[in-house]
C-alpha positions in Angstrom: -91.6 -66.5 -29.9 -89.4 -64.2 -27.8 -85.7 -65.1 -27.6 -83.1 -64.0 -25.1 -80.4 -62.1 -27.0 -77.5 -62.5 -24.5 -74.9 -65.3 -24.0 -74.2 -66.7 -20.5 -71.2 -64.4 -19.8 -72.9 -61.3 -21.1 -76.0 -62.1 -19.1 -74.1 -62.6 -15.8 -72.1 -59.4 -16.4 -75.3 -57.4 -17.1 -76.9 -58.9 -14.0 -74.1 -57.9 -11.7 -73.9 -54.4 -13.1 -77.6 -53.9 -12.6 -77.4 -55.4 -9.1 -74.6 -53.1 -8.0 -76.3 -50.0 -9.5 -79.6 -50.9 -7.8 -77.9 -51.1 -4.4 -76.4 -47.6 -5.0 -79.8 -46.2 -6.0 -81.4 -47.7 -2.9 -78.8 -46.1 -0.7 -78.3 -42.7 -2.3 -81.5 -42.2 -4.3 -79.7 -41.8 -7.6 -77.0 -43.5 -9.8 -78.9 -46.4 -11.4 -79.0 -45.2 -15.0 -75.7 -43.3 -14.7 -73.9 -46.6 -13.9 -76.0 -49.1 -15.8 -76.7 -47.3 -19.1 -73.1 -46.8 -20.4 -71.9 -50.2 -19.2 -74.9 -52.1 -20.5 -74.6 -50.3 -23.8 -71.1 -51.8 -24.2 -72.7 -55.3 -23.7 -75.7 -54.8 -26.0 -77.0 -51.7 -27.6 -80.6 -52.8 -27.1 -80.3 -52.2 -23.3 -80.5 -48.4 -23.8 -82.6 -46.5 -23.4 -85.8 -48.6 -22.9 -84.8 -51.7 -20.9 -82.8 -49.7 -18.4 -85.8 -47.4 -17.8 -88.4 -50.3 -17.8 -86.3 -52.6 -15.6 -85.7 -49.7 -13.2 -89.4 -49.2 -12.7 -89.4 -52.2 -10.2 -86.7 -50.5 -8.1 -88.5 -47.1 -8.4 -91.8 -48.5 -7.2 -90.1 -50.2 -4.2 -88.3 -47.0 -3.2 -91.5 -45.0 -3.7 -93.5 -47.4 -1.4 -90.8 -47.0 1.2 -90.2 -43.2 1.0 -93.4 -41.9 -0.5 -94.3 -39.8 2.5 -91.2 -37.7 1.9 -91.9 -36.8 -1.7 -92.4 -33.2 -2.8 -95.7 -33.6 -4.6 -96.1 -29.9 -5.5 -92.7 -29.7 -7.1 -93.2 -33.0 -8.9 -96.2 -31.6 -10.8 -94.2 -28.9 -12.5 -91.2 -31.2 -13.0 -93.4 -33.8 -14.7 -94.9 -31.1 -17.0 -91.3 -30.3 -18.1 -90.5 -34.0 -18.5 -93.4 -34.5 -20.9 -92.2 -31.5 -22.9 -88.6 -32.7 -23.1 -89.8 -36.2 -24.1 -91.5 -34.9 -27.2 -88.2 -33.3 -28.3 -86.3 -36.5 -27.6 -88.8 -38.6 -29.6 -88.3 -36.3 -32.6 -84.5 -36.8 -32.3 -84.8 -40.6 -32.0 -87.0 -40.8 -35.1 -84.2 -39.3 -37.2 -81.0 -40.4 -35.5 -78.7 -43.0 -37.0 -77.0 -45.6 -34.7 -73.7 -43.6 -34.8 -75.4 -40.3 -34.0 -77.3 -42.0 -31.2 -74.1 -43.5 -29.6 -72.3 -40.1 -29.9 -75.2 -38.2 -28.4 -75.5 -40.8 -25.7 -71.8 -40.5 -24.7 -72.1 -36.7 -24.6 -75.2 -36.9 -22.4 -73.4 -39.2 -20.0 -70.6 -36.7 -19.7 -73.0 -33.9 -19.3 -74.9 -35.8 -16.6 -71.8 -36.5 -14.6 -70.6 -32.8 -14.9 -74.1 -31.6 -13.9 -74.1 -33.9 -10.9 -70.6 -32.8 -9.8 -70.9 -29.1 -10.7 -71.8 -28.0 -7.2 -74.7 -25.8 -8.5 -77.5 -25.1 -6.1 -80.7 -24.1 -7.9 -83.7 -23.3 -5.7 -86.5 -25.9 -5.9 -89.1 -23.5 -7.2 -91.7 -23.9 -10.0 -89.5 -22.4 -12.8 -86.5 -24.5 -12.0 -88.6 -27.6 -11.6 -90.0 -27.1 -15.1 -86.5 -26.5 -16.5 -85.1 -29.5 -14.7 -88.0 -31.6 -16.0 -87.4 -30.6 -19.6 -83.7 -31.5 -19.4 -84.6 -34.8 -17.7 -87.1 -35.6 -20.5 -84.6 -35.0 -23.2 -81.8 -36.8 -21.4 -83.9 -39.6 -20.0 -85.7 -40.5 -23.2 -82.5 -40.5 -25.3 -80.1 -42.1 -22.8 -82.2 -43.3 -19.9 -80.2 -41.0 -17.7 -82.8 -38.4 -16.6 -82.0 -38.1 -12.9 -79.2 -35.5 -12.6 -81.3 -32.4 -13.3 -83.9 -33.4 -10.7 -81.3 -34.7 -8.2 -79.5 -31.3 -8.5 -82.7 -29.5 -7.7 -83.3 -31.5 -4.5 -79.7 -32.1 -3.5 -80.1 -30.2 -0.2 -83.5 -31.4 0.7 -82.3 -34.4 2.7 -81.7 -38.0 1.7 -85.3 -39.2 2.4 -86.9 -36.3 0.6 -84.5 -36.8 -2.3 -85.2 -40.5 -2.6 -89.0 -40.1 -2.3 -89.2 -37.2 -4.8 -86.9 -38.8 -7.4 -88.8 -42.1 -7.1 -92.2 -40.4 -7.8 -90.6 -38.4 -10.7 -88.9 -41.5 -12.2 -92.1 -43.6 -12.0 -94.3 -41.2 -14.0 -91.5 -39.8 -16.2 -90.2 -43.2 -17.2 -93.7 -44.4 -18.2 -94.1 -41.3 -20.4 -90.7 -41.8 -22.0 -91.3 -45.5 -22.6 -94.6 -44.7 -24.4 -92.6 -42.3 -26.6 -90.0 -45.0 -27.3 -92.8 -47.4 -28.4 -94.2 -44.8 -30.7 -90.8 -44.2 -32.4 -90.0 -47.9 -32.7 -87.3 -48.0 -30.1 -89.0 -50.4 -27.7 -90.1 -53.8 -29.0 -90.1 -57.5 -28.1 -86.3 -57.7 -27.6 -86.3 -54.7 -25.3 -89.2 -56.2 -23.4 -87.2 -59.4 -22.7 -84.2 -57.4 -21.5 -86.5 -55.3 -19.3 -87.9 -58.4 -17.6 -84.3 -59.7 -17.2 -83.2 -56.5 -15.5 -86.1 -56.5 -13.1 -84.7 -59.3 -10.8 -81.4 -57.6 -10.0 -83.2 -54.3 -9.5 -85.5 -55.8 -6.9 -82.6 -57.7 -5.3 -80.5 -54.6 -5.1 -83.2 -52.7 -3.3 -83.3 -55.3 -0.5 -79.5 -55.5 -0.3 -79.2 -51.7 -0.2 -81.8 -51.3 2.6 -79.5 -52.1 5.5 -76.7 -49.9 4.0 -78.8 -46.7 4.0 -77.8 -45.8 7.6 -74.2 -47.0 7.3 -73.0 -45.5 4.0 -72.9 -41.7 3.6 -73.7 -39.9 0.4 -70.1 -38.5 0.5 -68.9 -42.1 0.0 -71.4 -43.1 -2.7 -71.4 -40.0 -4.8 -67.7 -39.9 -6.0 -67.9 -43.6 -6.8 -71.0 -43.3 -8.9 -69.8 -40.2 -10.8 -66.3 -41.6 -11.3 -67.5 -44.9 -12.7 -70.1 -43.2 -14.9 -67.6 -40.8 -16.3 -65.2 -43.6 -17.2 -68.0 -45.6 -18.8 -69.1 -42.6 -20.9 -65.5 -42.1 -22.0 -65.3 -45.7 -23.2 -68.5 -45.3 -25.2 -67.3 -42.0 -26.7 -63.9 -43.5 -27.7 -65.7 -46.5 -29.3 -67.8 -44.1 -31.4 -64.8 -41.9 -32.4 -62.4 -44.8 -33.2 
């Protein structure tokens, strides 16, 4: 029989974190895993990486249905090839990583994701860069559930609708590939499944709450908030590992 691993306070806190992050993702097209993963890891280590990815599939599907016509299908093909390649490397790491090594690697990847998102780099969205971004996303996403920044960086100047549609298509297929890898290496079982179902509700609710805000809140307002909160969360995880 499946049991719920969280107490009432932990469950409510996790629900609110996921809800806020889903609103941000609905508005800006990114930020879900950057915000949820480090904060939820502090509540329960089982949230990361599987449940954050699996629960986020609900939000990803809703965004894709809304913005699918803006997705860059050609670029997605090459990016997903890279994602599959990176996922294999991440699975090999997870097979051999201890909990301490995983937490340390996770914290470093959070920092790297924030720096990558804030770096101001402007790579061209061509085939070569799509494959490279996909590989990085596969490595980062499968280990930490934060696989968005490399792809978001590639499409940062494509416009909000194109960014949301392309990222949603990428996350849908890429997350499924990563989840299969997590099942294979024993990092996604019954407890993670329960947490995934639990996260699905605030993800769906956040999508609907974020809809009216898309035209009222600029990316300039959302981006610093997402990156700042993510960086602080990553630092907390890193300090917990070190001390």
